[in-house]
N, C-alpha and C positions, 0 to 999 in steps of 0.2 A: 861435097860430099862426108866430107870428114866431117863438118858440123855437125851436118845430119845425123850422122850415125852415133855421135857423141852426143845430143841431145837424147834420140832414141835410147840410149843406155842410160843418160841421165832418170828420162823417165822411168824406165824398164827399174832402175836401181830405186826410184823414188817410192815406184809401185809398191817392190818387193819390201822398200824399208816399212812402207804402212802397214803391210801385209803382216810384217813380225811383229810390229809394235801393237796392232790390234791382235794378234797370236797370243804375245806378250801380255797385255792388257786383259785378254780374256783367262789367261794362265791365271795371274796375280789375282783376278776378282773370284777366280775358283777357289783357290788357295784362301783366300780370305776367307770365304762363304765358308769353305772348310772348317778354319779355324772358329768361326764364330759358330759355327753347327756343334763344334768341340767342346768350345767352352759352354755352349749352352747346357751340352749334355754333362759337362763337368760340374758346373753351378747346380744342374736339378740331382746329378747324385750327389752332391754335397748337402742340398738341403734335403734329401731324404733319408742321408746318415746323422743329419743334424735332429731331423724329426725323428728319427730312431733312438737315437742317443737320450734326446727329450722324454721320448715316451718310455724309456727303460728307466731313464731318473725317475720320471714320474714313478712307475710302477715301484718301484724300490721304495719310493716315498710312501707311496701309500702302502705297501706291505710293512714297513718298520712303524707306522703310524696305527696299524692294525693289532701289531705286534705288542707296541707301548701299551693301547687301549685294553689289550687283553691281561698283562700283567697288572695292569691297574686294577682290573676287575677281579682279579685272581687275590688281589692283595685286601681290597675291600672285602670281598667275599670272608677272607680268614678273620680281617677284625671283625666285620657283625657275629661270624660264629661264634669267636670268643667271648666278647661284649654278651650274646646272649646266654653262655655256658655261667658266665659271670654274675649274670642276672638270676640266674637258677639258682644259683647257689646264694642268693642274698637271704633266706628265709631259712638257711641251715644254720644251725648251732655248732658251731666248732671251737671248744673249749680252749682256751687260751692260759698261759703259766701267769699268774698274776700275783704279786702280793697282798696277802691277805690277814685279816687280825681275827680274833675271836671273841663275840660278844655272849650274852648271857641274856633268857628272859624267863619270866616266869609264870608258868600256865595256873589253871587254880587249883591243882592239886600242891603246890608250893615246890614243886619238884625241877630243879633249874634244866633250861634244853638249850643246846651248843650250837650256834649257829654260826656259818664262816661269811664275814661282808667279805666282798672284793670290790675292787675298783669297778668293774664293769658287769658285773652278776653279783648278786647276794643270793647264795645257795644254802639254804636251812633246809636241815634233816630233818622231817618229822617224829615224833618221837609217838613209838606206838604204846597205849595206855595197857596195863594188863589190869583187867576187872577182878574185886575179891568178891566173888558172892558172899551173901549170908544167908541163912533159911529163912524164908518168911515166916516161920513160926517154929515155936517146939513141940514134937512130937516125934512118935512111932510110923514107920511105914508099913501101912495096914496092906496097901496094894504095888506091888511093884512094877516096874518100867517092863514092857515087854510087847516088843513086836515084831518078832519070830518064833514066838511061842504064846499060847490061848493061856486065859488065867478065865478062872469062874468068876460068872458076873451072877450074885445072890437075886439081884433085881430081875435080871432078864432070863435066868435058871438056865443058862448057858455058858459054853465056854469061848472066849473071843480076846482078840488081842489089846494092847493097853497101851495108850500110847504116852501117856505120863506115869505120875505115883500119886497114892492118897495118904495124906497124912493125917492121922488119927489127930482130933482136936475138938475140944467142949464147943458146944454153940457159942454164939458170940466172940471167941476167942479171935483178938484182932492177927490181922494180915499184913506184914509191912513189905515195901518191895525190896531186891534183891541186889538192887545196884542202883543205883542215878539212869536215870532215861527220861524219855516223852511217854506218856500216856497215848495209847494210838489207836484204842477201841475200849466201849463200852457197853456191854451187851447182853443181854440174856437168852443165854443159848436154849435150844430146845432139848438138848441131852444132859448139858453139864451146867444149866443154869445160869445165876448172875456170873459175868466174867468180866477180870480187866485184863488187858495186853500194855504191856508196856515196850517200847521200842527202844535196845541199850545200842552201845557205840560195838563196834567190832563186828558187827552182822549179828547181835544177839536179840532175842526176842522172849520175854517172861509171859506167862498166862496162868491166871489164878481164877479158879473158877469153885462154884457150891458156895457163893458167897451168898448173904443176904442182901436185900434190893438196894438199898440203902448205902451206898458207896460213898467212900470221900473225895474221889477225885472224878474230874472229868476230861474229856480228850481235849489233846492239844497240852494238857499242864505238864510242866516238867517237875521232876518230879527226884528226891535225894535218897541214896543209901536209908534203908530202916524206915522210912515215911510210910504211914499206916495209909493202907487201902481200903479197908474194909473190915467186916469180921465176917467170920466161918458160918455158915448158914446150912441150911435144908432145902434148897434151890434144886438141885441135880436132880430131875425125875428120871433120868437112865441108871443113876447108881442110890435109890430112893431108901431101898431096905439095907444099905451100908451104913456102918457106925460112922457117924458124924466126922466129918474130915474134911480137907483140903484138897482140892483135885489139882495138881500142879503140873504143866508141860511147858519146858525149856527148848526151842529154836537157837540154830546158827546157821546163817544164811540160808533161811526157809527149811532146813531140812531138821527134821524131829529128832533130839539127841536124848540120852538119857541123864537126865538129871538127880541121879540118886548121891552121887558124891558131896551136893550141897550140903545134903541133911546129916551127912553121917561124922 
């Protein structure tokens, strides 16, 4: 009987022991599963954190690259702008202090002209020539220059303005150039008769009218001071009844001026 009871107890203990072991195994399995789940969660969190860090690093690098690119673009723009301004200044002459020496040259009037020769630029000061007129012929002024008052015309029998002066002279008296110049025109004027026009320097132009038809010069010819142009005639129909004379007109820069001082 005692043996039987012992066997029953052993079975009961063994059974209970198996139950405990099973429960322990199950508990350990659950613990291990939880640990694995927790480890997986931790790993996933780490991966997410790593991805976030990598994204932050990537964004930071992109921002840095954009910022560097903007700075380089700004520097390039400023450099191009400076070069463009320098290019615009190429044609502008800026005087510089340079050593220079004086040299002289002769013009056709044998007067020295001083020029400055520099290493970078030769600056020549142009000499303004002064014209000294001589009378086209000797004679008295018989009709004055008058553009603001009228004078009487024997031929027209009326009072009118007079754009030049009439110099008394005998027919066939020689008329000469008052200064050197170039013959600009030779023509027969319907009012003042045979006419020669000479272009001088400094904007002066002299006009000689009432000449004989056979003049001594041609258009385009260069003449010197005192050169013969022709002779006093009687070709001025508009002043036909006046005494023999030279009708003389003087212009400066195409403006009619009083030439009386030349004949005084």
